[in-house]
C-alpha positions, 0 to 999 in steps of 0.5 A: 521524534516519536517513536514507530510505536508511539505513532496514532494515526497510521498509512498501510499500503499493501500490493498485489503481490502480497494479497496475491499467489504469485503464479496464479493471481488468486486471492492469499487467504491467508497471507490476507486473513493474518494483514487483518488480524495484525491490523486489527490488534493495532486498532485495539492497541489504540491505533487509526488504521488506514488501508490502503490497498492494491489487489482488485484486477489482479484479484479478477484476473484470477475469478476470470481465469487469467493468466496474463493482464489483459494488455487493452483496457477495457479488460482492464477495466473489467478485471477491476470492477470483478475484482473490486466487489471479491476484494471489499467484499474478503475485508469487510467480513475478515475485519468484521469476525474483530467487530471492526467496520469497514468503509470503501473508499474508492478514488483517482487520483486527479481528484488527489490534486483537484479541489475535491481533495477536500471531500476526500480528507474530511471523510477519512477524517469522520471513518476516522473517528467514528472508530471504521477503518477505511480502505483506499483503493485507486477507480481502476473502472474510470480512472483509463489514463493511470491504466492506460501508461502503466501507471495506475500504482497505489503506491504514490497515490498511497502517501497523498492518502497519506498526507490528507489524512496526516497519518504520521506515518505510511507504511508500504508492505509489497515483495521486498525486504527494501531498499537495495544497494543492488537487486536482489534478484540480480545480485548474491551482494545486493544488501539491504538499506536500513534508513534513507535520509534524502531522495538525490540520484543516486536513490532513485537510479537504484528504482526498477521497472515493474513489480510482479506480473499482477501488479503496476509497481515497482521500486521507481514508484515507492520512491516516487511515493516517499518523495510525496512524504517528505514535501508533507515531512512524513517517514515511511517503511517500505518492507516485506508483505509476505509476514504480514506479522512483522508488523508487530515487531516493527510498533515495538520499534524494532528495526523492519526493513526500510526507513525513510526519514528526514530525521534520524531515530536512534 
């Protein structure tokens, strides 16, 4: 099996908790700048990068002065509409500093599950061929079912995008170091699990509920994403996004976070 450093096409998913300040939901400018710089460096090193970015609703809340997520669907859609503009404007400006072109790709779960998914696949492939970094997000302004059911998360979407793009690795960056044998927020004895080879009931039982108040994900959605990736025989890394520079360590084949793989990596 290839080492992590040898993987060419990668999908990096960043959650709302990585992009925003926990207390206010407003953009964490310094962290996003470091993330973009690191991804640009990986791009310059020859990796093909697809970024799946959450954060539109959270950023919209911050820009509209909200401290709690709206409970009604139109309110969430409004936040997403406002936040998506700010999100892409930010990425466009930051990546431009490194002479890298980005492209916005808004999708829904249903598009990725229907015949139209080939259109997404073709677009991603061509964008990578011309040297752009696709930035993918769920189209929360029209994904009403997901918003109403509170499962409109980007972890599973990232896994489906990675599958469509024939990526060699999916990296999920969150506000936790990886998968633990106990809830690290409740137990000082929790220990990080470095490698997971199989998703069984024991692993599923370790998954919790939603994460931050500005996001919709949690460990359960990440395990779902791993199962989707496993169907495509793809490895997944779950790591903390609070220090984006840790991606350098990962691509120097240092052990970071939790590696989900069907295969053994020495």
